[in-house]
C-alpha positions in Angstrom: -2.1 7.1 -17.4 -1.9 8.5 -21.3 -3.8 11.4 -22.5 -3.9 12.3 -26.1 -4.0 16.1 -26.7 -6.0 15.2 -30.2 -8.6 13.1 -28.2 -8.7 16.3 -25.5 -9.8 18.5 -28.6 -13.0 16.3 -29.1 -14.2 17.8 -25.9 -12.7 21.1 -25.4 -11.0 23.6 -27.7 -7.3 23.3 -27.8 -6.6 25.8 -30.5 -3.4 28.0 -29.8 -2.3 25.7 -26.9 1.0 24.3 -26.4 2.0 20.9 -25.2 4.0 21.7 -22.3 1.9 24.5 -21.1 -0.7 22.3 -21.0 1.3 19.7 -19.0 2.6 22.5 -16.4 -1.2 23.7 -15.9 -2.6 20.3 -15.2 0.3 19.6 -12.7 -0.4 22.8 -10.8 -4.1 22.4 -10.8 -4.9 18.7 -11.1 -2.7 15.9 -11.4 1.3 15.7 -11.9 2.1 14.9 -15.6 5.6 13.2 -15.8 6.1 13.7 -19.4 5.5 15.2 -22.7 6.1 13.2 -25.9 5.2 13.7 -29.8 2.8 10.6 -30.8 4.8 8.7 -33.6 6.9 11.2 -34.5 8.3 9.1 -37.7 4.9 9.7 -39.4 5.8 13.2 -39.7 8.6 12.1 -42.3 6.3 9.8 -44.1 4.4 11.6 -46.8 1.3 11.1 -49.1 2.3 9.8 -52.5 0.3 9.6 -55.2 0.7 6.7 -57.7 1.5 7.7 -61.4 2.1 4.4 -63.4 2.6 0.6 -62.1 4.2 -1.7 -64.5 5.5 -5.5 -64.1 8.7 -5.8 -62.5 11.0 -7.1 -65.7 12.5 -9.9 -63.5 10.0 -10.9 -60.8 6.6 -11.9 -60.9 5.4 -10.7 -57.3 7.2 -6.9 -57.7 5.6 -3.9 -59.3 7.7 -0.9 -60.4 5.7 2.2 -59.6 6.0 5.9 -60.6 5.1 8.5 -57.7 4.6 11.8 -57.1 5.4 12.9 -53.3 5.0 17.2 -53.9 8.3 17.7 -54.5 8.3 18.0 -58.4 10.3 15.0 -58.9 8.7 11.9 -60.0 10.1 8.8 -57.6 10.6 5.2 -58.7 10.0 2.5 -55.9 10.1 -1.4 -56.1 7.0 -2.5 -54.6 6.2 -6.1 -53.4 2.5 -5.5 -52.5 -0.2 -7.5 -54.7 -2.9 -4.4 -54.0 -0.8 -1.7 -55.3 -2.4 -0.2 -58.4 -2.3 3.4 -60.5 -4.4 6.1 -58.9 -4.0 5.6 -55.5 -3.0 7.4 -52.4 -0.2 5.7 -50.0 2.3 6.2 -47.3 5.7 6.8 -48.6 9.0 6.5 -46.7 11.4 8.3 -48.6 15.5 8.2 -48.5 16.6 8.6 -45.0 13.3 8.2 -43.0 13.9 6.0 -40.1 10.5 3.6 -39.4 10.1 2.0 -36.4 12.4 -1.2 -35.4 15.3 1.7 -36.5 14.6 0.7 -40.1 16.3 3.4 -42.5 15.0 4.0 -45.8 18.3 3.6 -48.1 18.3 3.9 -52.1 18.5 0.1 -53.3 18.7 -1.9 -56.4 16.0 -5.0 -56.5 16.5 -7.5 -59.2 18.4 -5.0 -61.4 15.8 -2.0 -60.7 16.6 0.6 -59.1 14.5 2.1 -55.8 14.2 5.0 -54.2 11.9 5.0 -50.9 9.2 2.4 -49.7 5.5 2.3 -50.4 4.8 1.1 -46.4 2.0 -1.1 -45.2 -0.1 -0.4 -41.9 2.0 -2.9 -39.7 5.5 -1.5 -41.0 4.0 2.1 -39.9 3.2 0.4 -36.3 -0.3 1.5 -36.8 -1.8 -2.2 -36.8 -1.3 -6.0 -37.5 -2.1 -5.2 -40.9 0.4 -6.5 -44.0 -1.4 -8.4 -46.5 -0.4 -5.0 -48.7 -0.2 -1.7 -48.8 -1.6 1.0 -46.8 -4.2 2.6 -49.3 -5.0 6.3 -47.5 -9.0 7.1 -47.2 -10.4 10.3 -49.0 -8.4 12.7 -50.9 -5.2 13.6 -48.7 -3.0 16.5 -50.2 -0.1 15.0 -52.2 3.5 15.0 -50.2 1.5 15.9 -46.7 2.8 14.2 -43.9 1.0 11.4 -43.4 -0.1 12.2 -39.6 -1.2 15.6 -40.7 -2.9 14.4 -44.0 -4.8 11.8 -42.1 -5.6 13.9 -39.0 -3.6 11.5 -36.6 -0.4 13.9 -35.4 -0.6 14.5 -31.7 0.8 15.0 -28.6 0.8 12.4 -25.5 0.5 13.5 -21.8 1.8 10.9 -19.3 0.1 11.6 -16.1 1.6 10.0 -12.8 -1.0 7.1 -12.0 -0.4 8.0 -7.9 -2.3 11.4 -8.3 -5.3 9.8 -10.0 -6.1 6.9 -7.3 -8.8 9.0 -5.4 -10.1 10.8 -8.8 -11.8 7.9 -10.7 -13.4 10.7 -12.9 -9.8 11.2 -14.8 -9.2 7.7 -15.8 -11.3 9.3 -18.9 -10.6 11.8 -21.4 -13.9 13.6 -20.8 -12.9 13.9 -17.3 -9.8 15.3 -17.8 -10.8 17.8 -20.6 -13.8 19.1 -18.1 -10.5 19.9 -16.0 -8.7 21.7 -19.1 -11.5 23.6 -19.8 -12.0 24.8 -16.5 -8.2 25.9 -16.3 -8.4 27.5 -19.8 -11.5 29.2 -19.2 -13.0 27.7 -22.2 -16.4 25.7 -22.5 -16.7 21.9 -22.1 -18.0 20.8 -25.5 -21.5 19.1 -25.6 -21.5 15.1 -25.8 -24.9 13.3 -26.6 -24.8 10.1 -24.5 -28.1 9.2 -24.8 -29.3 6.0 -26.2 -30.5 5.9 -30.0 -33.9 4.8 -30.7 -34.5 1.0 -29.1 -36.8 -1.5 -30.8 -39.8 -2.7 -28.7 -38.8 -6.6 -28.1 -37.9 -7.7 -24.3 -34.2 -7.0 -23.1 -32.1 -9.8 -22.1 -32.9 -11.0 -18.8 -30.3 -9.9 -16.2 -29.9 -11.4 -12.5 -27.5 -10.0 -10.2 -27.5 -12.2 -7.2 -24.1 -10.4 -5.2 -23.7 -7.2 -3.6 -20.3 -6.7 -5.3 -22.3 -5.6 -8.7 -24.5 -2.4 -7.9 -25.7 -2.1 -11.3 -25.6 -4.0 -14.9 -26.9 -2.9 -18.2 -27.4 -4.9 -21.2 -27.7 -3.7 -24.7 -29.0 -6.1 -27.7 -27.6 -5.2 -30.9 -28.0 -6.1 -34.3 -26.6 -6.0 -37.6 -22.8 -5.1 -37.0 -20.6 -6.2 -39.7 -16.8 -6.7 -40.3 -16.4 -2.7 -40.8 -12.8 -1.2 -40.0 -11.8 1.0 -37.4 -11.7 4.5 -38.2 -8.2 6.0 -38.9 -8.6 8.7 -36.6 -9.8 6.4 -33.9 -6.9 3.8 -34.5 -5.1 6.8 -34.3 -6.3 7.8 -30.6 -5.7 4.5 -29.5 -2.3 4.0 -30.4 -1.4 7.3 -29.3 -2.5 6.3 -25.3 -0.7 2.7 -26.1 -3.7 0.8 -27.0 -3.2 -1.3 -30.3 -5.9 -1.3 -32.7 -7.6 -4.7 -33.1 -10.9 -4.9 -34.3 -13.7 -2.6 -34.9 -15.8 -3.8 -31.8 -12.7 -4.5 -29.6 -11.4 -0.8 -30.7 -14.9 0.8 -30.3 -14.8 -0.7 -26.4 -11.4 0.1 -25.9 -12.3 4.0 -27.3 -15.7 4.4 -24.7 -13.3 3.3 -22.0 -10.8 5.6 -22.9 -13.2 8.3 -23.3 -15.4 8.4 -20.5 -13.4 6.0 -17.9 -16.1 3.5 -17.9 -15.3 -0.3 -19.0 -17.7 -2.6 -21.4 -17.5 -5.8 -22.8 -19.3 -7.1 -25.6 -20.9 -10.6 -26.0 -21.5 -12.8 -29.1 -25.5 -13.2 -28.6 -25.3 -16.8 -30.8 -22.9 -18.2 -27.7 -25.3 -17.1 -24.9 -28.1 -19.5 -23.3 -31.5 -18.3 -23.6 -32.3 -17.6 -19.9 -30.4 -14.2 -20.0 -27.4 -13.2 -18.0 -26.7 -14.0 -14.0 -24.3 -11.6 -12.1 -22.8 -14.4 -9.0 -20.0 -15.4 -6.9 -18.0 -18.3 -8.3 -18.2 -21.5 -6.7 -15.0 -23.7 -5.1 -13.0 -25.3 -7.7 -14.7 -23.7 -10.5 -12.5 -22.8 -13.9 -12.9 -20.2 -16.6 -10.5 -19.8 -19.9 -10.1 -16.2 -20.1 -9.6 -14.2 -23.5 -5.8 -14.2 -23.0 -6.5 -18.3 -23.5 -5.5 -19.0 -19.9 -7.3 -21.1 -17.4 -8.3 -19.6 -14.0 -8.8 -21.3 -11.0 -11.3 -19.3 -9.0 -13.5 -19.0 -6.0 -15.9 -17.5 -3.6 -14.2 -14.5 -3.6 -14.4 -13.9 -7.3 -17.4 -12.4 -9.1 -18.7 -14.0 -12.3 -20.6 -13.0 -15.3 -22.4 -16.1 -16.0 -24.9 -17.3 -19.1 -27.1 -19.9 -17.9 -25.2 -21.1 -15.1 -21.9 -20.9 -17.4 -19.4 -18.6 -16.6 -18.5 -16.3 -19.4 -16.5 -13.1 -18.1 -14.6 -12.2 -14.9 -16.6 -9.6 -13.8 -14.8 -6.3 -13.9 -11.4 -8.1 -15.2 -11.4 -10.1 -18.5 -14.2 -11.8 -20.8 -14.2 -15.8 -21.2 -12.8 -17.4 -24.5 -15.9 -19.0 -25.0 -18.5 -15.8 -25.5 -16.3 -13.8 -27.3 -17.6 -12.4 -30.6 -16.9 -14.5 -33.7 -16.1 -13.6 -36.8 -18.7 -13.0 -39.0 -21.2 -12.3 -36.1 -23.5 -9.3 -36.2 -25.8 -9.8 -32.7 -24.4 -8.7 -30.0 -25.0 -8.1 -26.5 -23.4 -5.0 -25.0 -22.3 -5.5 -20.8 -21.8 -2.1 -19.2 -21.8 -2.6 -15.6 -20.7 -1.2 -12.1 -18.5 -3.2 -9.7 -17.3 -2.6 -6.2 -13.7 -2.1 -5.9 -12.5 -4.6 -3.6 -13.8 -7.7 -5.0 -12.1 -6.6 -8.5 -8.8 -5.4 -6.5 -8.7 -9.1 -4.5 -9.5 -11.0 -7.8 -6.8 -9.3 -9.6 -4.4 -9.5 -7.4 -4.7 -13.1 -6.6 -4.7 -14.0 -9.9 -2.2 -11.9 -11.3 -4.2 -10.5 -14.0 -4.6 -6.6 -14.0 -6.1 -4.8 -17.1 -7.1 -1.6 -17.8 -10.9 -2.6 -16.9 -9.6 -4.0 -13.3 -7.6 -0.8 -12.9 -10.4 1.6 -13.4 -13.1 -0.6 -11.3 -10.5 -0.3 -8.4 -11.1 3.3 -8.5 -15.0 3.2 -7.5 -16.6 4.5 -10.8 -19.7 6.5 -10.9 -22.8 4.3 -11.2 -24.4 7.1 -13.2 -22.0 6.3 -15.8 -22.7 3.0 -17.4 -25.9 4.3 -19.1 -24.0 7.1 -20.8 -21.3 4.3 -21.7 -23.8 2.6 -23.1 -25.3 5.6 -25.1 -21.9 6.8 -26.3 -21.1 3.3 -27.6 -24.2 2.4 -29.6 -23.9 6.3 -31.1 -20.4 5.7 -32.2 -21.4 2.3 -33.5 -24.4 4.1 -35.0 -21.9 6.6 -37.0 -19.7 4.1 -38.3 -22.4 1.4 -39.8 -25.6 3.0 -39.8 -27.4 -0.3 -40.7 -26.9 -0.8 -37.1 -30.2 -1.6 -35.4 -31.2 -1.9 -31.5 -34.0 -4.3 -31.1 -34.8 -4.8 -27.6 -35.5 -2.4 -24.5 -32.4 -1.8 -22.3 -31.9 -4.3 -19.4 -30.6 -2.5 -16.4 -30.5 -4.4 -13.2 -28.8 -3.8 -9.7 -29.4 -2.1 -6.4 -27.5 1.4 -6.8 -28.1 4.9 -6.1 -27.0 8.0 -7.2 -24.1 9.0 -4.8 -24.5 12.9 -5.9 -24.7 15.0 -2.9 -25.0 18.5 -1.0 -21.9 19.5 1.2 -22.2 22.8 3.2 -19.5 25.1 3.0 -18.5 28.5 5.0 -16.5 30.7 2.8 -14.6 32.6 5.5 -13.3 28.8 6.5 -12.2 29.0 3.0 -10.3 32.0 2.9 -8.9 31.2 6.6 -7.2 27.8 5.1 -6.0 29.3 1.9 -5.0 32.4 3.6 -6.2 34.9 0.3 -9.3 37.0 0.1 -11.2 35.3 -2.7 -14.7 36.3 -3.3 -17.7 34.1 -2.5 -18.3 34.7 -6.1 -15.0 33.5 -7.3 -15.2 30.7 -5.2 -18.5 29.9 -7.0 -17.3 30.4 -10.2 -14.5 28.4 -9.9 -16.7 25.5 -8.7 -19.1 25.6 -11.4 -16.4 25.3 -13.8 -16.0 21.5 -13.1 -19.6 21.0 -13.0 -20.4 21.7 -9.1 -23.6 23.6 -8.5 -23.3 26.4 -5.9 -26.4 28.1 -4.0 -26.3 30.6 -1.3 -27.4 29.7 1.8 -27.3 32.6 4.2 -23.6 33.0 5.0 -22.9 30.0 3.5 -22.9 28.4 0.4 -24.5 24.7 -0.6 -22.6 22.9 -3.4 -24.3 20.2 -5.3 -21.2 17.6 -5.7 -22.5 15.8 -9.2 -22.2 11.8 -9.1 -18.6 11.7 -11.4 -17.0 13.4 -8.0 -19.0 11.8 -4.9 -17.7 8.6 -5.1 -14.7 8.5 -2.3 -13.5 11.9 -3.5 -15.7 15.1 -2.4 -17.5 14.4 0.9 -16.4 17.3 3.4 -16.2 20.8 3.6 -12.0 20.6 3.5 -12.6 18.8 0.3 -14.5 21.7 -1.0 -11.6 23.6 0.2 -8.8 21.6 -1.5 -10.7 22.2 -5.1 -11.3 26.0 -4.5 -7.5 26.0 -3.6 -6.0 24.0 -6.7 -8.4 25.7 -9.2 -7.3 29.0 -8.0 -3.8 28.2 -8.1 -1.9 27.7 -4.9 0.9 29.6 -6.7 -1.5 32.6 -7.1 -2.0 32.9 -3.3 0.7 35.9 -1.9 3.7 34.9 0.2 3.7 35.8 3.8 5.6 35.9 6.8 5.4 33.1 9.2 4.9 34.3 12.6 3.8 32.1 15.7 5.0 32.2 19.2 7.8 29.7 20.0 6.9 27.5 23.1 9.1 24.4 24.2 7.2 21.4 23.3 5.5 19.2 25.8 7.5 16.6 28.3 6.7 13.3 27.4 7.9 11.5 30.4 7.0 8.1 29.1 8.7 8.4 25.8 12.1 9.7 28.2 12.0 6.9 30.2 11.4 4.3 27.1 14.5 6.3 25.5 16.6 5.7 28.4 15.9 1.9 28.9 16.7 1.6 25.3 20.0 3.2 25.6 20.7 1.2 28.4 19.9 -1.9 27.3 21.2 -1.6 23.6 24.1 -0.1 25.1 26.5 -1.8 27.5 23.5 -4.7 28.7 24.0 -5.9 24.9 20.3 -6.7 24.2 18.9 -6.3 20.5 15.3 -4.6 20.2 12.5 -6.1 18.4 9.6 -4.3 17.0 6.9 -7.3 17.0 3.4 -6.9 15.4 0.7 -6.7 18.4 -1.3 -9.8 16.6 -0.6 -12.7 18.4 -1.6 -16.4 17.0 -4.4 -18.6 18.4 -1.5 -21.2 18.7 0.8 -19.2 20.9 -2.4 -18.0 23.3 -3.2 -21.8 23.5 0.6 -23.1 24.4 1.0 -20.8 26.9 -2.6 -21.7 28.5 -4.3 -17.7 27.5 -7.1 -18.8 25.8 -9.5 -18.1 28.3 -8.8 -14.1 28.8 -10.6 -11.9 27.1 -8.7 -10.4 23.8 -9.1 -7.0 21.2 -10.1 -8.7 18.1 -9.7 -8.1 14.3 -12.3 -8.1 11.9 -9.7 -8.7 9.0 -6.6 -10.5 10.3 -3.3 -9.8 8.1 -2.8 -13.7 8.7 -5.2 -16.4 9.2 -5.1 -17.5 12.9 -3.9 -14.3 14.3 -6.5 -12.3 14.8 -6.0 -11.3 18.9 -4.3 -8.2 19.7 -1.9 -9.0 22.5 -2.5 -8.1 26.6 1.4 -8.3 27.4 4.0 -7.6 25.2 6.5 -10.6 26.4 4.9 -13.6 25.0 5.7 -11.9 21.6 9.2 -12.5 22.0 8.9 -16.2 22.8 8.2 -16.9 19.6 11.7 -15.5 18.6 13.5 -17.1 20.9 13.8 -20.6 18.8 15.1 -18.7 15.3 17.6 -16.9 17.2 19.2 -19.8 19.2 19.4 -21.5 15.5 22.0 -18.4 14.8 23.8 -17.8 18.1 24.4 -19.6 21.4 23.5 -16.6 23.9 20.1 -14.3 22.7 19.3 -11.2 24.2 16.4 -9.2 23.4 13.6 -6.7 24.3 11.0 -4.5 22.9 9.1 -1.5 24.5 5.6 -1.6 23.3 1.8 -1.9 24.4 -0.4 -4.3 25.5 -4.5 -3.5 24.9 -6.5 -4.4 27.7 -10.7 -4.7 26.5 -12.0 -4.6 30.3 -10.6 -1.3 30.4 -12.1 0.5 27.9 -13.0 4.2 27.6 -16.2 6.1 27.1 -15.4 5.9 23.1 -15.0 2.2 23.4 -11.1 2.3 23.0 -9.3 -0.7 25.0 -7.0 0.5 27.5 -3.4 0.5 26.7 -0.7 -0.8 29.1 2.9 0.5 28.2 5.3 -2.4 29.2 9.4 -3.3 28.8 9.6 -7.0 27.8 13.2 -8.9 28.5 14.1 -12.0 27.1 17.4 -14.0 28.0 18.2 -17.3 26.7 21.3 -18.9 26.6 22.8 -22.7 25.6 23.0 -24.5 29.1 25.8 -24.5 30.7 27.9 -27.8 31.3 29.9 -26.1 34.1 28.7 -25.8 37.8 29.0 -22.4 39.3 26.9 -20.1 41.8 25.2 -18.1 38.9 24.5 -21.3 36.7 21.2 -20.6 34.9 20.0 -17.0 33.5 17.8 -15.8 36.0 20.5 -14.4 38.1 21.9 -12.9 35.1 18.7 -11.4 34.2 17.9 -10.1 37.8 21.2 -8.0 37.3 20.4 -6.4 34.3 17.1 -5.6 35.6 19.0 -3.8 38.6 21.7 -2.0 36.7 18.8 -0.5 34.8 16.6 0.5 37.7 20.1 1.9 39.3 21.1 3.9 36.0 17.2 5.1 35.6 18.1 6.8 39.2 15.1 4.7 41.2 15.9 5.5 45.1 14.5 2.3 46.5 14.2 -1.0 44.8 14.3 -4.8 45.8 13.1 -8.4 44.5 10.8 -10.2 46.6 9.9 -13.6 46.1 6.2 -14.9 45.6 4.2 -17.9 45.8 1.5 -16.7 43.1 3.0 -16.1 39.6 2.1 -13.2 38.0 1.1 -15.0 34.9 0.7 -19.2 34.6 3.7 -19.8 32.1 6.3 -19.0 34.6 8.6 -21.3 36.7 6.8 -22.6 39.7 9.6 -21.7 42.0 12.5 -19.6 40.1 10.7 -16.1 39.8 10.2 -12.9 42.0 8.7 -10.0 41.7 10.2 -6.0 41.3 9.5 -3.7 43.7 10.3 0.0 43.6 9.9 3.1 46.3 9.9 3.2 50.1 9.4 0.3 52.7 7.8 -2.7 50.9 7.4 -0.5 47.7 4.9 -1.2 44.5 5.3 -3.6 42.3 6.8 -2.9 38.6 7.3 -6.1 37.1 8.6 -9.6 37.4 11.8 -11.5 36.4 11.5 -15.4 36.5 12.5 -18.2 34.8 10.0 -20.3 32.1 8.0 -23.1 32.8 10.3 -25.9 32.0 7.2 -27.6 30.2 7.3 -24.6 27.4 11.0 -25.7 26.2 9.9 -28.2 23.7 6.8 -26.2 22.3 9.1 -22.8 22.0 11.6 -25.3 20.0 14.6 -24.6 22.7 15.2 -28.3 23.6 16.8 -31.0 22.2 19.8 -29.5 20.3 19.1 -26.2 21.2 18.2 -26.8 25.0 18.8 -23.6 26.7 18.5 -21.9 30.1 15.8 -19.1 29.5 14.8 -16.0 32.1 12.3 -13.0 30.9 11.2 -10.0 32.7 8.1 -7.5 32.2 8.4 -4.1 33.5 5.3 -1.6 33.3 6.8 1.7 32.5 3.1 3.0 33.5 3.7 2.0 37.0 7.7 3.1 36.9 6.3 6.4 36.2 4.4 6.7 39.4 7.7 6.1 41.2 10.2 8.6 42.8 13.5 9.2 41.4 16.3 10.4 42.9 17.7 13.1 40.1 21.0 13.3 38.9 23.7 14.3 41.8 27.4 14.4 42.0 29.6 12.2 44.2 33.4 13.6 44.6 36.3 11.4 44.7 37.2 9.8 47.8 39.5 11.9 50.0 41.0 9.3 52.1 42.1 5.8 51.2 40.2 2.4 51.3 40.9 -1.2 51.5 39.3 -4.5 50.5 37.6 -7.1 52.3 36.1 -10.7 51.7 33.7 -12.4 53.8 32.4 -15.6 53.6 28.7 -16.1 55.4 26.8 -19.2 56.1 23.2 -19.0 56.2 19.9 -20.8 56.1 18.7 -21.2 52.3 15.6 -19.3 53.3 17.2 -16.2 54.3 17.5 -13.9 51.0 20.6 -13.0 50.1 19.6 -8.7 50.1 18.9 -9.3 54.3 22.7 -10.6 54.4 23.5 -7.6 52.0 21.7 -5.6 54.9 23.7 -6.7 57.8 26.6 -5.7 56.0 25.9 -2.2 55.3 24.5 -1.3 58.7 27.6 -3.2 60.0 29.7 -1.0 57.9 27.9 2.5 59.5 28.3 3.7 56.2 32.0 2.7 55.1 30.7 -0.3 53.4 31.2 0.0 49.5 31.0 -1.6 46.2 29.5 -5.1 47.9 29.5 -7.4 45.5 28.8 -11.6 45.9 31.7 -13.6 44.2 30.8 -17.0 45.2 28.0 -19.9 46.0 28.5 -22.6 47.9 26.8 -25.7 49.1 28.2 -29.0 50.5 27.7 -31.5 53.5 30.4 -29.6 56.0 27.7 -26.5 55.8 24.8 -28.9 56.9 21.6 -29.8 55.4 19.6 -26.3 54.6 22.4 -24.2 54.5 24.8 -22.7 51.7 27.7 -19.8 51.9 28.0 -16.7 50.3 31.0 -15.0 49.4 31.5 -11.2 49.2 33.9 -8.4 48.1 33.8 -5.1 49.7 35.6 -2.1 50.1 35.6 -0.2 53.5 36.6 3.4 53.2 35.5 6.2 55.0 34.8 9.9 53.9 36.1 11.4 57.2 39.5 9.5 57.6 41.7 6.6 57.0 40.4 3.5 57.8 42.9 1.0 59.9 43.2 -3.1 61.0 41.2 -2.1 64.0 38.4 -0.5 62.2 38.3 -3.7 60.2 37.8 -5.9 63.1 35.3 -3.7 64.4 33.5 -3.9 61.7 34.0 -8.2 61.4 32.5 -8.1 65.2 29.6 -5.7 64.3 28.7 -8.3 61.3 29.2 -11.1 63.2 27.1 -9.8 65.9 24.2 -9.0 63.2 24.3 -12.1 61.7 23.7 -14.0 64.7 20.6 -12.3 65.3 18.8 -13.9 61.6 20.7 -17.1 62.1 23.9 -16.7 60.0 27.7 -16.7 61.0 30.6 -15.7 59.3 32.6 -19.0 58.1 35.6 -19.1 59.0 
């Protein structure tokens, strides 16, 4: 956002004010000023010259030899090719050594044999406009030899304000709003400004119909008698200082009003409009509009149009249409000044890639009382420039709008507590009054009347007013104080500690990769998993079509990641710690219940060899087993279940995870996926895979007792390894065999590991052989072969009790 100091000077007296200091004051009180630059510094080197004589060049029909007085006491001779140069004119002269835009340096030269020491400049050569048909004849009676910028009143300084610091302040997108801040900072009065409408005729106004709530107010002002006058130099200078290219009187005046008040506006050629007035409606599917930049835009129902009859003539809040632009020689206009809702303008602008100064302002939520002021301002400025302009009809004013001005209560004691300074009630009132707020005492509180220009998504609560008092008082004026406070340890979050421990263990030795997926899940995923019938929290405005449901479980989010990751590697190990949301467990405030879960997925290319741990299920069970052991849970076990925890698991290869004494409490499951999901998930064919998944409830784990850290001293006596092979019926769980081994060892069986699984005809139908490594070691003595034989005898008796036997 560029702010011209000369422009600000129309609203507040800036005499004696240094631009750098003003930039600092605005930064500390209002918005961050990123830079201060002088406008067109080369204009300070271009001086006013008086053409004393003009003669025909002796050797060129289109050249003139001019004698000029530039205030140095010496007459300069300059050869000029402009057709309009004449004696008696006041012109802009670039003397030798001056550097013009485009890094063009003026030098002494000889043109067709005649010496020339300078250049008489056109407006385009000075970067002031595109006019280059002749030299720039300066208006009025400027002082000979004075810098052109100073003589014409266009010398200026420009402040560049960071747009991000103005996002919540639509009132600062015009010079009047910034001037109000400057007046408060400098404790100078804001100069009065007449924005009332001039005298209007009695004819009927143009009919305006508003059919969309996206337009809260639409003003139409009929104007007659507009001529082709030129934009005043002072206005062109201010526009150029703020990076606006002067075009013609009406466009420049429209841009000036927008830059002055922050209110966009647009002029239509009334001769190009239909007789049934203006209609504001939403676009139809497939409708198009050629905008002023001569690009055909494809529109849709989300776009808002200004129509004449049924024909679109402008893209509301963004850009006018090519067919309704003001034609050369037209004297009958319709001035549009409207207020559009921010969201539709922003969406249309983003979708079309068409961002304009107008759309940038409407996106900030403009004051709906501002259009009437802007219409009056435009009309009065036009009438000053062209006194013959008339306004034949009364004003058209349509739309459903209301004044956003409001009253907010403020407790002075709360202001003092929040700011940490003993500012008086009277000083608070004075500060707020300086920016247009009205303050009334109401007992011990103050009632602050917030004007409409600050009540649109800006000032709404007491804390907003405290911020206003603080910034106007200046935070730098608040005395420093040492911070004091009791140092207390932060509260312990056991769930967070558990989650971090899981992350460390899984991402470490287990070699799993953590994912952070969205809580939104697609309808297609739910249909694939058969979860359509469940109750979900839904979002009103999903980030992507078909992803309006919030997940109940974390694990399904991992399933969509298997196929893309399998394309990159043969083995995929993923985990996620996140939340699911259960609407049926809503709180009193209507917030859904949250479940905290650890989800794991292990997917690898199907193995061609045959081994006892074929498939991913045993491997993932081992990961969960190691995780629970490392987390120091005392008792845990895997239990086969007939009823699947969720419908999309393997019908047989699945186990519950139970933690706690006795039967324990179910904390999750480990299972293979239903084979029918391989094709829908894309892990079949060339990506055929074995896949196992697990889901562990962190909430359930927190309810279970943990053993805590313990120290195990190094063994004092040696142990020896022994291998045993056990033949058992298929229905006997491996954990029962492990318990028998541990019981037979009487506390001396250590490091029990299964290393082989065998099935064969020699064992008989329905039987299998499991081979174990273990270490026999005592804490009290050195064990002997006799002890080993006793262990084997006890083991054989124990196995017989459950229908198993040692394999010879």
